[in-house]
N, C-alpha and C positions, 0 to 999 in steps of 0.2 A: 477446491480453491488454492490454498497455499499449503496444504497440509496440516494447517494449524486448526484446533478443534474449536467449534463455535463457542463453547463455554469460556474458553481463554480469550477468544475474541471480544467476548461480552465483558470480561472483567476489565480487559485492557481499555475498552471503550469507557467504560464506567470511571477509570482513572483519568482518561482524557477529559471527560466531563466535567470531573472535579476541579482538574487544571484549570480548564477554561473560565469555570466559575470564580476560582480564585484569582485568575489573572484578569478578567474582565470587570470582577465586582458583581457579578450576577448573582441574585438568589437562588435557593434551591429550587423555587417554584417556577422560575422562569424558564421558557422553553430553552433547550440546548442548541438546536438547529440555527436559529438566528445569531447566536453567540459564536458557534464554530464558524459561520459565515464572516462574521464581522473580522474575527482573528485571521482568517484565510487558513483555516486548518480543515483537512479533509477527514471525514469520519474513518474509523480505523479501518473497515473493510475496504473503503475506496482507497485508502493510503498503501495498503499491502497491494492491490492490484496496481496502482500507481509505480510503485518501488519495484515490483516484479518487471513490469514493462519497462522501466529504466535500465535496468539491470540485464535484461535480455537484449536491449538495443545496444548498450555499451559492450557486451560480449560479442554480438556479432559485427559490431564495427570496429573491434580491436582497441576499444578505450578501458575494458576492464581489466583486472588481473588476470595474468596468464593462468592461475589455478581455476579462475572461473572459466575462462575463455576455452579452456581445453575441454570442458563437459559440456558446451553448446555447439551443435552442428545443425544444418538446414538439412531436412530429411525431404526426399522426392516421394511423391504419391504416385507409384507405377509410371515414373517418367513423364508424368503429364504436367505437372506444376510444380514449382519448388514452395514449400511452406516455410 
């Protein structure tokens, strides 16, 4: 995924769940998925993928800081297609 250990993602997800319950006033017994949807918050795993996708798009389109864009390059697969 992003090089982040699953145990760390789980801990961050627990913090996000607690914050969502605090903000929304939901109890600990309520399911968290509807609460996250109501707040328009992505679960941590999906947010990591979204942020990496945004960062890659910005790097390839020249909108990211130069130190990040320098490390991102399109790679050709045996000259058949661009990735």
